[in-house]
N, C-alpha and C positions, 0 to 999 in steps of 0.2 A: 383602395383609397384614391381620392381625387385631389390633385394639386394643380390649381390653375387650369382646370379643364382637361388635364392629362391623367390617365390611369397610371398610378405608381404601384408596382408590386409590393406586397407586404414583405418585410425583411425580418429575419430572426438572427440571433447571435448563436454561433456554433458553440456547443458545450466543450468541445475539445480544444479548438484553436482560438476561441473567443472573438472571431471575426464575423462581421455581418454577412449574411448570404440570403438569397431569395429561395425560399423553400419550394419544393415540388408541390404543385396543387393537389396531386393525387395522394400524397403522404400526409396524413393527419398528424399534427403535432410533431413535425420533423425537428429534431434537435441538433443534428450534425450536418455539416456541409458535405459536399460530394468529393472533397479532396481525399485521395487514397489514404493518407496518414490519419485523417479524422475518421474515415470508415473503419480502418483497422482498430482505432481506439474504441469506437462504438462496439465492434464485435468483441474486443477484449473485455470491456466492461460488462457486456451482456453475458459472456461466458463465465466471468467471475461471479456475477450475481446468480446465474443459473446453478452453478456448482454449489454455492453456499446455501441456496434456498430449496433446491429440488433433490431430495434423497434418491429418488428413482433414477434421475438423470446421472447423478454421481455414481450410483451402482452400475448402471449400464456402461459408463465410461471405464470403470474398473474392470468389468467383465470383458469388454472389447480389448483393452490393453493386455489383460491376462491371456486371452485367446491369441493375440498377435505374438506375444512372447513365446507361447507354447508352439506356435507354427513357425517361428524363426529362432530356433535354439542357437546360442552362440553368436548372435548378431552383434551384440555390444562388445564382446571380446574381440571379434574380428575387426570391428570398427576402431577400437582403441589401438589395435596392432597396426592398422593401416593409416591412422591419423595421429601421429605423435604430437603435433601442435595442439590438438584437442586435449590430449592427456596432460601436457605441460600446463596449458591454461587452466584446466580443471584443478590440478594440484596447487597451482599458485592461488587461485580463488579460494580453495578450501583452506589454505594457510591463512589467508586474509580473514576469512570467516572465523576461524579458530582464534586468531589473535584478537579480533574485535570482541568475540564472546568473553575471552578471559580478561581483557582490559576493561570492558564495560560492565562486567558482571557486578562489580562492587559499587558502581555508580547508579545502577538502576533502582529506582524507588519501588518497593514491593508492598502490596497491601499487607498490613499487620506485621511488618518486619521491623519491630523495634527491638533494640538490644537492651538488656537489663542495665548494663553499666552506663548507658547513655540516657537514662530516664531524665525527664524534665521535672524540676521541682515546681510544685504548684505555686502560682503567683501571676502577676501581670506582665505581659510581654508585648513587644512590637514585632509583627511579622513583616519582613521585607522581602518581596518576591525577587528571586534570582532569575536572570535571563540566560537560557541556553547552556547552562553548565552541566546538566545531568539529563539522563533519559528518565522519563516518569511513566508509570503505568497506572491504569484505572483511575483516571482523573486526579492523580496526585499533583500537588504543586510544591515546588522546591522553594523553601524560604530560609532566610537567615533569622534566627530568633535572638532578640536582645532584651535584656531586663529593662523594664521601665522604672526609673528611680522614683522612690516615694518623695513627695514634697512636704 
């Protein structure tokens, strides 16, 4: 691009940090800047996509991990014995996960999860969206239902 007779390099916005950067001319459609944290994010996203889409890749990883475990028996047991802080942190995080599961389980909207005693009587209603009160699944929307009075 030319601006007042000077060649200005093309700039792109980094997908990870959202800052403008000058892409490397040798990399077609570069989407991430060269910052280490952005490159780490690029690799993480690639890996997540690869695992979800490529069954052979996923199976190869499982096989490699299984072979490693077989060639290093007792590794994790020894690691936990020599790293008590790791064990404590893991226990604490598991308690938090368990607490979150039990406290949130009644608030999660599930597909086809209507209770017989809570049936809605046929009629006209106003649906009022609720913001951030519950966790919803499968495109569910949480609403408050009010009867529209007949005039």
